[in-house]
C-alpha positions, 0 to 999 in steps of 0.5 A: 457083413449082413443086411436086414431085409424085410421082403423079397419080391421076385418077378418084379416089373416095376422097379427098373427094366425087365424082370427083377428081384427086389430086396426091401431093406429094413430101416428108414430115416424118413417118416412119410405120412403115406408110406405103404411099407411101415414094416420097413421103417424100424431098423431092427427086426420086429416080432408081430403077432397076428390074430385070426378068428374062426368062429368063437376061436382065436388063433395067434400067428407070430412072425418076424419082420426082417431077416439078415442076409449076406451078399452071397445069399443075395446072389444065390437068390438071383442065380435061381432067377437068372434065366428070367432076368437074362431073357428080359434084360432085368436085374436086381433092385435094392429098395426099402425102407431106405437101402442107403441106411445100410450103406456098408452092406448095400455097397458090398452087395452091389459090388458082388452083383455087378461082378456077377453080371447083374444090372443093378438099381437102387431105389432111394429117398436121397437122404444119405451122406453124399459120400455114400452116394459117391461110393455106390455110384460106380456099382449102380446102373440105375437110381430110382429117386423120389421127389416128395416135396420141394418146399423144405418146411412141408417136406419136414412136416410130411416126411420128418426130414429136410430136403436139402441133402436130398436135392444135393444128391439129386444134382450129384446123380444127374452129374454122374451120368448114371441112368436115373428115374424120378419118382413122384408120389402124388398125394392129394392135399399134400403135394398135388397143388398147382403151385408145387406141381409147376415147380417140380415140372420146371425143375425137371425141365431144367435138369433134363439130361440124357440120363434122366430116363423117365418120370414115374407118377405114383398115385397115393393108395391105401394098400398098406393102411392095414399094416399100421395097426399090426406094427402099432404105428399111427396112420395119418392118412385117414379120409384122404382119397386116392387120385382118380385115373382121370387126374393121373392121366391129366398129370401125365400129360402135364409132366410130358411137357418136360420132354421126358417120358412119363409113366403112371405107376412104377 
């Protein structure tokens, strides 16, 4: 079985401990307004034509977003980076898109990576069948898990799906004992109001456990905005300003009241 991957990031230091190789898997059941990887939304390969102008001339460059890889090819890539991974106590991370959307491939790849001695991490939204999570838990050392909004109606508006399944899977991962890092995107005007932040903080304080290693506060940014036009996807965040460094520092102190380690960024 092969998996569809749209990007491979070597020397990654924001997707788990140490130096890692992160594989961004294509396809996502969510449609978050602020997504900075719109090329990862479609579950299919996409041909994109980029136009470059030099003087009066236009040049067209065609590229394909998405390439199929086998689990063996994944490990071959890791082997080339093994010295950096080993020295830094890093590993491999599967991100997206939503890696659990390609569940069968992900499971095979995790098994092979674990058998090769690699630390494994899955960066996911939580929106997948609970039985899928139960299957990958034995082969995953760390889960990076998003909390986008606790209000189900707002979660549905801003991500396109309910958060009920997501919250069930969060409880499952807490109970599993596997290392867990909670990622909270800070999106001005959507999930950064006092009432919502307080509810998230109280939830994390309540579920605090030894395997809940860190809270990552991810400030909204516009880095991916230019990609939307290229993939013919409407951009719904026009006019939204990223949170200031002072605001992020304030939120860091706020969430540190849970007693859990907090970091700004991945």
